[in-house]
N, C-alpha and C positions, 0 to 999 in steps of 0.2 A: 552851159547857155546862159542869158541873165534871167534873173528873177521874176524880172518885170514882167516876161513875157505869162508865169504863171498867173502872176493876179491878174493879167488881160484876158487872159483864159477863162480862171474865175467869172472874174467881173461880165462877158461875153455871155458865157452860160444861164450864169443866175438872174441876170437880167432880160435876159432874152426869154431864155423856157417860161417867165412869170408874165413877158407882155406879149406870149405868146396866149399863154391865159387868159391874158387879160380880154382881149382881142378874139375869143371865140374856143380855141380848144380846151377839153375838158377841165375843172376847179383841180389847181394840185396836180394837171399831166400834161405843162407845159411841155416837156418834152419825156418821154420815157419810150426807154428801147422796143419793150418787151408791147407797153400794147402798144403803140406805134403798127409790129410785127403783124403783131398780131389784127390788125387794123387793113395791113397792106393783103396777106395773109385771105382775109375775108374779101374784099377787091377783086383781086385774083379770084376766087372760086373755088378757092382751098378749101375754105367749112362757111357753114349756111349759118350761123349766127345775123341773121338782117340786121344786126345792131351793131356790128363790130366791123364794117363794111368804107374802107374809103384807104387808097390811093398816098399816104402822105409824103408829104414832099417834104419835110423834117426828113427822111428816112434816105430820099434818095440827092437832099444835099448834102448832110453826114458824107455818105462818095463821094460822090461828086466835088464836093468840096479839100477831101484829104487829097483825091486822087488830082487834082491840077494845081493842088502846093505842092506835090509831092514831087511833080512835074518841072513846075519854073524851080524849086528848087535842087531840083537833076538828084532824088532821094530814091525815085522811083525805079523797085527794084523785083521783078520777080522769084520769087522765090519760093520752095515750101516742097512734098514730103516727108510734113513729119507728123505721122502715125493720124492717119486725114481721117478715116470713117472712126477711130474712138475721139477725132477735136466733131465731128458731124452728130456722134452721140450726145457727148458735157453740151454739147451748141443746142440740144434739146432739153435735155434738162435744164439751163440754165434758165431756159423759159416757163416753163414746168415750175421752176421753184417762185420765178416773179411775179407769172400768175396768181399761186398761194398767198404769196406776200403784198400781192393788187401791185405791182408795180418793180424797177427797174432800179438797179443804184441812185442814175439819175436821181428817178421818181423819188425815191428816200429821202435824200436833198431835200428836194421840192417841197414835199410831203413837211418834212419835220419845218424849213423855213417860213411853212404857208402856218405852226402851231399847228401842227397832231403829230400828241402825244402820243399814241398811239406807235409811230416811225420807230418810237426808240426800240423795240421790244425787235424790228427788223434791223433794225443798227446792231446792239448787240449781238445777232446771228448772224453779220455780215462780219465782223470781226470778228467770232469765232468762226467760220467756217473757212477766213483768210489766214488764223491762226493755226486750222488742221492743217492748210494747202500747204502751209512755209515746212510747218511738221514731216513732212512728204519727201518735200521739195527741198528740205537741208539733207534729208536720208536717202536720197538717192534718185528722188522718182526719175524718170526721162519718159519723153512721146520720138524721141530722136531731135537730133540737130538740120533743120532745113537746108536744103542745100537749092543754090540760086537753076532756076528755069530759064525756056526763053521766056523775052519780054512778051509776047502776045498772052502767056498764061495768065500775066498779069492785068492785060486787059478786060478776059472775060469778066470783072463786075462792074466794071464801071460801065463795063459797053450795056449790060442790065440795067444799071442805075437809069444811064440812056433811055434806052427801050422802055421803063416804066415814067420817068416822065411826057415822053410820047404820048403816051398810052394815058397820064392821068391832065394830059393839054385838051388831047382829042376826046378823052372819055366815049371811045366805040361801043358799043351796045351790051359787052360780054363783059364788058367791065363791072363789079357790085359798087352799089354806093348805098349808104345808110340813109335812111330818111327819118331813124328817129335811134334815140340810144347817143352813147358815145360817138360812137363813129360818124352822126352828123353834126357834132360839135366839132369846128374847126375855125383855127385864123385864118384871115383870107390868106389867099396860095401864096403868091408873089412875097406874102411876108413871110412865111412859114420856108420856106424854099431859097429863100435869100438867109434865113436867122443859120439854117441847116447849114447851106455855105460855108458864109463865115465860119460856127463852130466847130464845121469838118475841118476847114484848111486850121483854128488854130491847134486844135486838137492834133492833127501830124504837127505843126510846129514843136509841142512839146511833148507830146504822148502822152497826154490825157491820159488815167484809168483809176480809177474811184479803188477800188483794190489797191491797184498796184501803192494809190496814195494810204489807204489804211496799213498795209503792207508796212510802209517805212519804220514806224517806230518798233516795230519787234523784231528789225535784221540791225539796230544801234545795238550799241555796246558788244558782248562777246562775240556775240553771229555776225556781225562786219571783218571782224579777220578774214572769217571764211566763206562768205558770201561775197556781199557786193558793197563797193563802197561806201559813205553817207552822202544822201543826195537829199536839200527836203523840197524838192524844186513842188513834187507833184503835191505834198502832203501840205506845202501851202497857196497851192491852184482849189484845191480842194475847200480849206480853211473860206478860200476867196469867195469861191464858187458861193458859198451858204452866207459868206456875209451879204454878198451883194444882193441876193435871193432875197434873204430877209427884208435888205432895207430895197428892195421893190416889190414887197409880201405886202410891208407896210403902208405904203408910199400911195398902193391902189388899192388899197381897198381888201385884201386877200388875205390877210393876217388874220386866224382864227382861232384863239389857245381854246386846246380841249381834248378830250382821249375819247370823247363817244360820236356819235356823227358825223361826223369828217367824211368828206368827198372821199372816193376811191380808198376807201376803209372797213375794218368787220373790229367785231371783239376777240376774233378767234386767235389773240396773241402768240401762243404757244405755239401756233401752225403755222406763224409771221415770222418768227421766229428761226422754226427749220424749214423755212420755205428761203429765206436768205440767207440762211446756215449751205446748205446748196451750192448756194448762187454762189458763194465765195468760197466755199471753197473746189467748184468749179471754172470758177474766173480763177485760181492761181494754179492751178493745175495747165492750161493751156494760155497762161501768162494774157488774161486779161478780162476785164467787165467786159460787158454786151457791148456797149461806145464801141470801146475801142477793138474790141473785133470788127465791127463796119470801118472803122477809121484804118485800122491797119490794113483791110481789105483793100481800099481806093490806093492805099498804096502799095499795092503786089504783092502783100503777102497770100499766099496760093491756099497756105493752110488755114489762115482767118476770114479767108473767103467761102469754105465746106463749114467752118465753124454756122460762117450766119448763114449758110444753107439750111445744117442743123435747128438755126433759131428762126429759121422759116418752118421748118416741119413742125418743131412743136410749135407752134403756134395754129398751125392745123391741130396738131391733134390735140391739144387744152380747150380747143373749143368745139370739137370733136367731139370728143369722151366727155367734156364737162367739168374741169379739171379745175378753172380757173375761181379763184373767191370770190364773192359780194360780199354786200351786206351783210346778209343773212348770216353770214359764216364760210366755212372752208368745206368745200363737200367730202364727200365720204372718199368718194372718188383721186377726188385731189390729192386729200391724204396718206394715203395708197400708193402714189406716183409721187410724193416726196420722201416717204419710210422707201421706195426701191428705188429712189433715185440717188439717195446716201450710200444704200449699199450696193450697187452697181461703181459710185465714185472710192469707197472704201477698199472692192475689191480690183478697179484698177490699182490703185493707187499703191496696191498691195502684189501683185503683179508686174507692172511697170519700175521696182525698185531696183535697183544695181547698189549690194552695200559696198563703205567705202566711198563713195566721189565725191558729198558735199552740195555743195548748188552747185550745178550747170550752168558754165558758160552764159548758154541761150537763157536760161534765167535768172542773168546777172542783167543782162540788155531790157527785160521786159518790169524787170523791178525795179528801174533805176528813176 
Protein backbone atom coordinates (compact mmCIF):
# COMPACT_ATOMS: atom_id res chain seq x y z
CA UNK A 1 0.00 0.00 0.00
CA UNK A 2 1.19 3.52 -0.79
CA UNK A 3 2.66 5.03 2.40
CA UNK A 4 0.79 8.29 1.75
CA UNK A 5 -2.38 6.57 3.01
CA UNK A 6 -0.77 6.16 6.43
CA UNK A 7 0.27 9.82 6.52
CA UNK A 8 -3.28 10.85 5.62
CA UNK A 9 -4.67 8.49 8.27
CA UNK A 10 -2.46 10.08 10.93
CA UNK A 11 -3.35 13.59 9.78
CA UNK A 12 -7.10 12.97 9.86
CA UNK A 13 -7.18 11.31 13.28
CA UNK A 14 -4.70 13.80 14.79
CA UNK A 15 -6.33 16.98 13.48
CA UNK A 16 -9.84 15.56 13.75
CA UNK A 17 -9.48 14.53 17.40
CA UNK A 18 -8.04 17.90 18.37
CA UNK A 19 -10.89 19.67 16.59
CA UNK A 20 -13.40 17.56 18.49
CA UNK A 21 -11.83 18.68 21.78
CA UNK A 22 -11.74 22.28 20.58
CA UNK A 23 -15.44 22.21 19.68
CA UNK A 24 -16.72 20.59 22.85
CA UNK A 25 -15.36 17.13 23.67
CA UNK A 26 -13.54 16.87 27.04
CA UNK A 27 -9.98 18.28 27.14
CA UNK A 28 -7.37 15.82 25.82
CA UNK A 29 -10.27 13.51 24.91
CA UNK A 30 -11.12 14.38 21.34
CA UNK A 31 -11.30 10.66 20.62
CA UNK A 32 -11.07 7.94 23.26
CA UNK A 33 -12.49 4.49 22.60
CA UNK A 34 -12.67 3.43 26.25
CA UNK A 35 -14.10 6.72 27.59
CA UNK A 36 -16.66 6.85 24.79
CA UNK A 37 -17.64 3.20 25.28
CA UNK A 38 -18.28 4.02 28.94
CA UNK A 39 -20.45 6.92 27.79
CA UNK A 40 -22.36 4.62 25.43
CA UNK A 41 -22.87 2.06 28.20
CA UNK A 42 -24.25 4.82 30.40
CA UNK A 43 -26.59 6.07 27.68
CA UNK A 44 -27.95 2.52 27.38
CA UNK A 45 -28.46 2.44 31.19
CA UNK A 46 -25.87 -0.29 31.70
CA UNK A 47 -24.43 1.75 34.56
CA UNK A 48 -25.80 4.57 36.73
CA UNK A 49 -22.98 7.12 36.70
CA UNK A 50 -24.90 10.23 35.68
CA UNK A 51 -21.69 11.96 34.59
CA UNK A 52 -20.83 9.32 31.97
CA UNK A 53 -23.96 9.03 29.81
CA UNK A 54 -23.92 10.07 26.15
CA UNK A 55 -24.44 8.04 22.99
CA UNK A 56 -21.18 9.07 21.35
CA UNK A 57 -21.58 9.44 17.55
CA UNK A 58 -17.84 8.91 17.12
CA UNK A 59 -18.19 5.24 18.09
CA UNK A 60 -21.13 4.81 15.73
CA UNK A 61 -19.19 6.54 12.95
CA UNK A 62 -16.12 4.33 13.36
CA UNK A 63 -18.21 1.19 12.90
CA UNK A 64 -20.27 2.49 9.99
CA UNK A 65 -17.30 4.15 8.28
CA UNK A 66 -15.38 0.89 8.33
CA UNK A 67 -18.44 -1.04 7.17
CA UNK A 68 -19.25 1.29 4.29
CA UNK A 69 -15.67 1.54 3.05
CA UNK A 70 -15.07 -2.22 3.23
CA UNK A 71 -18.26 -2.85 1.23
CA UNK A 72 -17.21 -0.21 -1.32
CA UNK A 73 -13.76 -1.82 -1.68
CA UNK A 74 -15.30 -5.31 -1.77
CA UNK A 75 -13.31 -6.31 1.29
CA UNK A 76 -16.25 -6.97 3.57
CA UNK A 77 -16.16 -10.62 4.66
CA UNK A 78 -17.81 -12.32 7.61
CA UNK A 79 -15.24 -14.37 9.54
CA UNK A 80 -15.04 -15.69 13.08
CA UNK A 81 -14.88 -18.66 15.42
CA UNK A 82 -11.49 -17.94 17.01
CA UNK A 83 -11.91 -18.32 20.81
CA UNK A 84 -14.86 -15.90 21.14
CA UNK A 85 -15.29 -16.25 24.92
CA UNK A 86 -11.64 -15.50 25.58
CA UNK A 87 -11.84 -12.50 23.25
CA UNK A 88 -14.89 -11.26 25.16
CA UNK A 89 -12.94 -11.48 28.41
CA UNK A 90 -9.91 -9.71 26.96
CA UNK A 91 -12.21 -7.00 25.60
CA UNK A 92 -13.40 -6.39 29.16
CA UNK A 93 -9.83 -6.31 30.44
CA UNK A 94 -8.81 -3.76 27.81
CA UNK A 95 -11.37 -1.34 29.22
CA UNK A 96 -10.21 -2.05 32.78
CA UNK A 97 -6.64 -1.17 31.85
CA UNK A 98 -7.72 1.92 29.92
CA UNK A 99 -9.92 3.14 32.77
CA UNK A 100 -7.02 2.97 35.24
CA UNK A 101 -4.81 4.94 32.86
CA UNK A 102 -7.82 7.21 32.13
CA UNK A 103 -7.78 6.68 28.40
CA UNK A 104 -7.18 4.28 25.53
CA UNK A 105 -4.03 4.21 23.35
CA UNK A 106 -5.55 6.86 21.06
CA UNK A 107 -6.12 9.18 24.00
CA UNK A 108 -2.60 8.43 25.26
CA UNK A 109 -1.21 9.91 22.02
CA UNK A 110 -3.56 12.89 22.31
CA UNK A 111 -2.49 13.52 25.92
CA UNK A 112 1.16 13.47 24.85
CA UNK A 113 0.42 15.80 21.95
CA UNK A 114 -1.29 18.22 24.37
CA UNK A 115 1.81 18.31 26.61
CA UNK A 116 0.80 15.82 29.33
CA UNK A 117 4.16 14.40 30.41
CA UNK A 118 2.44 11.95 32.77
CA UNK A 119 1.17 10.05 29.73
CA UNK A 120 4.76 8.93 29.12
CA UNK A 121 4.27 6.33 31.86
CA UNK A 122 1.32 4.97 29.91
CA UNK A 123 3.42 4.85 26.75
CA UNK A 124 6.13 2.92 28.59
CA UNK A 125 3.52 0.49 29.93
CA UNK A 126 1.96 0.01 26.50
CA UNK A 127 5.36 -0.74 24.93
CA UNK A 128 6.14 -3.22 27.73
CA UNK A 129 2.76 -4.91 27.26
CA UNK A 130 3.27 -5.18 23.51
CA UNK A 131 6.68 -6.75 24.05
CA UNK A 132 5.30 -9.31 26.51
CA UNK A 133 2.44 -10.14 24.17
CA UNK A 134 4.85 -10.66 21.27
CA UNK A 135 6.94 -13.02 23.39
CA UNK A 136 3.86 -15.18 23.94
CA UNK A 137 2.89 -15.03 20.25
CA UNK A 138 6.45 -15.82 19.16
CA UNK A 139 6.43 -18.84 21.48
CA UNK A 140 3.30 -20.36 20.02
CA UNK A 141 0.31 -18.52 21.49
CA UNK A 142 -2.85 -19.33 19.52
CA UNK A 143 -6.48 -18.32 19.66
CA UNK A 144 -7.28 -20.46 16.64
CA UNK A 145 -7.69 -19.58 13.00
CA UNK A 146 -10.99 -17.86 12.08
CA UNK A 147 -13.11 -19.27 9.27
CA UNK A 148 -15.49 -17.71 6.78
CA UNK A 149 -19.07 -17.38 8.01
CA UNK A 150 -22.41 -16.61 6.35
CA UNK A 151 -22.36 -12.97 5.26
CA UNK A 152 -25.30 -12.11 7.55
CA UNK A 153 -23.11 -12.76 10.61
CA UNK A 154 -20.90 -9.83 9.68
CA UNK A 155 -23.87 -7.46 9.52
CA UNK A 156 -24.71 -7.75 13.24
CA UNK A 157 -22.41 -5.00 14.57
CA UNK A 158 -23.05 -2.55 11.70
CA UNK A 159 -26.80 -3.13 12.20
CA UNK A 160 -26.38 -2.42 15.91
CA UNK A 161 -24.52 0.79 15.00
CA UNK A 162 -27.41 1.84 12.76
CA UNK A 163 -29.83 1.20 15.62
CA UNK A 164 -27.70 3.32 17.94
CA UNK A 165 -27.60 6.06 15.30
CA UNK A 166 -31.41 6.05 15.15
CA UNK A 167 -31.57 6.27 18.94
CA UNK A 168 -29.04 9.12 19.02
CA UNK A 169 -31.07 11.03 16.43
CA UNK A 170 -34.48 10.51 18.06
CA UNK A 171 -33.39 10.59 21.73
CA UNK A 172 -36.11 8.35 23.25
CA UNK A 173 -36.90 8.84 26.93
CA UNK A 174 -35.15 5.65 28.07
CA UNK A 175 -31.81 6.89 26.74
CA UNK A 176 -29.51 8.40 29.34
CA UNK A 177 -27.76 11.73 28.71
CA UNK A 178 -25.54 13.58 31.19
CA UNK A 179 -26.23 17.18 32.09
CA UNK A 180 -22.89 17.56 33.89
CA UNK A 181 -19.53 15.86 33.91
CA UNK A 182 -17.56 14.54 30.94
CA UNK A 183 -20.65 12.96 29.39
CA UNK A 184 -22.18 16.43 29.00
CA UNK A 185 -19.13 17.69 27.08
CA UNK A 186 -19.42 16.91 23.40
CA UNK A 187 -18.76 18.43 20.02
CA UNK A 188 -21.66 19.06 17.59
CA UNK A 189 -23.36 15.80 16.64
CA UNK A 190 -22.79 16.01 12.88
CA UNK A 191 -19.13 16.96 13.28
CA UNK A 192 -18.54 14.02 15.62
CA UNK A 193 -20.39 11.58 13.37
CA UNK A 194 -18.70 12.85 10.22
CA UNK A 195 -15.18 12.58 11.64
CA UNK A 196 -16.02 9.15 13.06
CA UNK A 197 -17.12 7.98 9.60
CA UNK A 198 -13.98 9.38 7.96
CA UNK A 199 -11.60 7.94 10.56
CA UNK A 200 -13.37 4.57 10.39
CA UNK A 201 -13.05 4.45 6.61
CA UNK A 202 -9.36 5.40 6.62
CA UNK A 203 -8.61 3.00 9.47
CA UNK A 204 -10.21 0.23 7.41
CA UNK A 205 -8.13 1.24 4.39
CA UNK A 206 -4.85 1.25 6.32
CA UNK A 207 -5.65 -1.34 9.03
CA UNK A 208 -4.47 1.34 11.47
CA UNK A 209 -3.62 0.04 14.94
CA UNK A 210 -1.53 1.73 17.60
CA UNK A 211 -0.30 -1.46 19.26
CA UNK A 212 0.44 -2.90 15.82
CA UNK A 213 2.57 0.16 15.06
CA UNK A 214 4.46 -0.18 18.34
CA UNK A 215 5.03 -3.87 17.62
CA UNK A 216 6.80 -3.20 14.32
CA UNK A 217 10.28 -2.36 15.70
CA UNK A 218 10.26 -5.54 17.81
CA UNK A 219 9.65 -7.58 14.65
CA UNK A 220 12.63 -6.26 12.72
CA UNK A 221 16.01 -7.95 12.71
CA UNK A 222 16.26 -11.67 13.64
CA UNK A 223 12.54 -12.01 14.27
CA UNK A 224 11.73 -10.72 10.80
CA UNK A 225 12.65 -14.02 9.16
CA UNK A 226 10.42 -16.14 11.37
CA UNK A 227 7.50 -13.77 11.82
CA UNK A 228 6.34 -11.29 9.22
CA UNK A 229 7.89 -9.15 6.51
CA UNK A 230 9.20 -5.70 7.30
CA UNK A 231 6.53 -2.99 6.99
CA UNK A 232 6.73 0.58 8.23
CA UNK A 233 3.21 1.70 7.27
CA UNK A 234 1.62 1.51 10.71
CA UNK A 235 4.63 3.17 12.33
CA UNK A 236 4.44 5.99 9.79
CA UNK A 237 0.74 6.35 10.62
CA UNK A 238 1.46 6.59 14.34
CA UNK A 239 4.21 9.20 13.88
CA UNK A 240 1.93 11.16 11.54
CA UNK A 241 -0.87 10.96 14.13
CA UNK A 242 1.31 12.41 16.87
CA UNK A 243 2.86 15.08 14.63
CA UNK A 244 -0.42 16.41 13.29
CA UNK A 245 -2.09 16.21 16.71
CA UNK A 246 0.80 18.20 18.21
CA UNK A 247 0.53 20.85 15.49
CA UNK A 248 -3.25 21.09 15.92
CA UNK A 249 -2.85 21.25 19.69
CA UNK A 250 -0.45 24.19 19.40
CA UNK A 251 -2.56 26.03 16.80
CA UNK A 252 -5.80 25.71 18.80
CA UNK A 253 -4.25 26.65 22.13
CA UNK A 254 -4.77 23.22 23.71
CA UNK A 255 -1.06 22.55 24.37
CA UNK A 256 -0.06 22.88 28.03
CA UNK A 257 3.27 21.27 28.88
CA UNK A 258 3.43 19.84 32.38
CA UNK A 259 3.40 16.81 34.62
CA UNK A 260 0.77 17.66 37.24
CA UNK A 261 -2.80 18.88 37.02
CA UNK A 262 -3.37 17.84 33.41
CA UNK A 263 -6.93 17.01 32.26
CA UNK A 264 -7.89 13.32 32.49
CA UNK A 265 -4.81 12.38 34.49
CA UNK A 266 -3.53 11.80 38.01
CA UNK A 267 -0.27 11.14 39.82
CA UNK A 268 -0.72 7.35 40.05
CA UNK A 269 2.04 6.77 37.52
CA UNK A 270 2.81 3.21 38.55
CA UNK A 271 -0.79 2.15 38.08
CA UNK A 272 -0.99 4.06 34.81
CA UNK A 273 2.02 2.02 33.65
CA UNK A 274 0.39 -1.27 34.68
CA UNK A 275 -2.97 -0.29 33.19
CA UNK A 276 -1.43 0.35 29.78
CA UNK A 277 0.72 -2.77 30.13
CA UNK A 278 -2.53 -4.72 30.47
CA UNK A 279 -3.89 -3.00 27.35
CA UNK A 280 -0.76 -3.64 25.28
CA UNK A 281 -0.52 -7.27 26.35
CA UNK A 282 -4.18 -8.00 25.66
CA UNK A 283 -4.22 -6.11 22.36
CA UNK A 284 -1.39 -8.20 20.95
CA UNK A 285 -3.08 -11.44 21.99
CA UNK A 286 -6.25 -10.49 20.08
CA UNK A 287 -4.43 -8.73 17.22
CA UNK A 288 -5.48 -5.14 17.71
CA UNK A 289 -6.02 -2.18 20.03
CA UNK A 290 -9.56 -1.04 20.97
CA UNK A 291 -9.78 1.21 17.89
CA UNK A 292 -8.72 -1.65 15.63
CA UNK A 293 -11.33 -3.94 17.19
CA UNK A 294 -14.13 -1.49 16.32
CA UNK A 295 -12.89 -1.07 12.76
CA UNK A 296 -12.42 -4.81 12.23
CA UNK A 297 -15.93 -5.47 13.57
CA UNK A 298 -17.27 -3.05 10.97
CA UNK A 299 -15.65 -4.97 8.12
CA UNK A 300 -17.20 -8.29 9.13
CA UNK A 301 -14.81 -9.76 11.70
CA UNK A 302 -17.20 -11.30 14.23
CA UNK A 303 -14.32 -12.16 16.58
CA UNK A 304 -13.61 -8.44 16.80
CA UNK A 305 -17.36 -7.92 17.22
CA UNK A 306 -17.33 -10.19 20.27
CA UNK A 307 -14.39 -8.20 21.62
CA UNK A 308 -16.36 -4.96 21.13
CA UNK A 309 -19.26 -6.43 23.09
CA UNK A 310 -16.76 -7.41 25.78
CA UNK A 311 -15.53 -3.81 25.77
CA UNK A 312 -19.11 -2.61 26.24
CA UNK A 313 -19.59 -5.02 29.14
CA UNK A 314 -16.25 -3.92 30.60
CA UNK A 315 -17.36 -0.30 30.34
CA UNK A 316 -20.42 -1.05 32.46
CA UNK A 317 -18.36 -3.09 34.94
CA UNK A 318 -15.74 -0.34 35.36
CA UNK A 319 -18.40 2.20 36.29
CA UNK A 320 -20.59 -0.07 38.40
CA UNK A 321 -17.65 -1.40 40.41
CA UNK A 322 -15.77 1.92 40.71
CA UNK A 323 -12.59 0.74 39.02
CA UNK A 324 -11.72 3.84 37.00
CA UNK A 325 -8.97 6.25 37.91
CA UNK A 326 -9.82 9.89 38.58
CA UNK A 327 -7.88 13.06 39.41
CA UNK A 328 -7.55 11.85 43.02
CA UNK A 329 -5.77 8.65 41.98
CA UNK A 330 -6.46 4.97 41.32
CA UNK A 331 -9.01 3.31 43.64
CA UNK A 332 -8.05 0.10 45.40
CA UNK A 333 -10.68 -1.79 43.39
CA UNK A 334 -9.01 -0.60 40.17
CA UNK A 335 -5.60 -1.68 41.42
CA UNK A 336 -6.91 -5.15 42.25
CA UNK A 337 -8.67 -5.37 38.86
CA UNK A 338 -5.47 -4.54 36.95
CA UNK A 339 -3.43 -7.13 38.84
CA UNK A 340 -6.16 -9.73 38.40
CA UNK A 341 -6.37 -8.87 34.71
CA UNK A 342 -2.64 -9.34 34.24
CA UNK A 343 -2.90 -12.69 36.00
CA UNK A 344 -5.73 -13.75 33.71
CA UNK A 345 -3.78 -12.77 30.59
CA UNK A 346 -0.70 -14.65 31.79
CA UNK A 347 -2.83 -17.71 32.44
CA UNK A 348 -4.52 -17.46 29.04
CA UNK A 349 -1.16 -16.98 27.36
CA UNK A 350 0.35 -20.04 28.98
CA UNK A 351 -2.68 -22.27 28.38
CA UNK A 352 -2.95 -21.37 24.68
CA UNK A 353 0.66 -21.96 23.68
CA UNK A 354 1.73 -24.54 21.13
CA UNK A 355 5.45 -25.03 21.30
CA UNK A 356 7.64 -24.93 18.22
CA UNK A 357 5.21 -23.07 15.96
CA UNK A 358 6.52 -19.47 15.95
CA UNK A 359 4.16 -16.67 14.96
CA UNK A 360 0.98 -17.95 13.32
CA UNK A 361 -0.05 -16.62 9.88
CA UNK A 362 -3.15 -14.97 11.35
CA UNK A 363 -0.93 -12.94 13.69
CA UNK A 364 1.33 -11.95 10.82
CA UNK A 365 -1.65 -10.32 9.15
CA UNK A 366 -2.65 -8.60 12.33
CA UNK A 367 0.77 -7.04 12.81
CA UNK A 368 1.47 -5.86 9.25
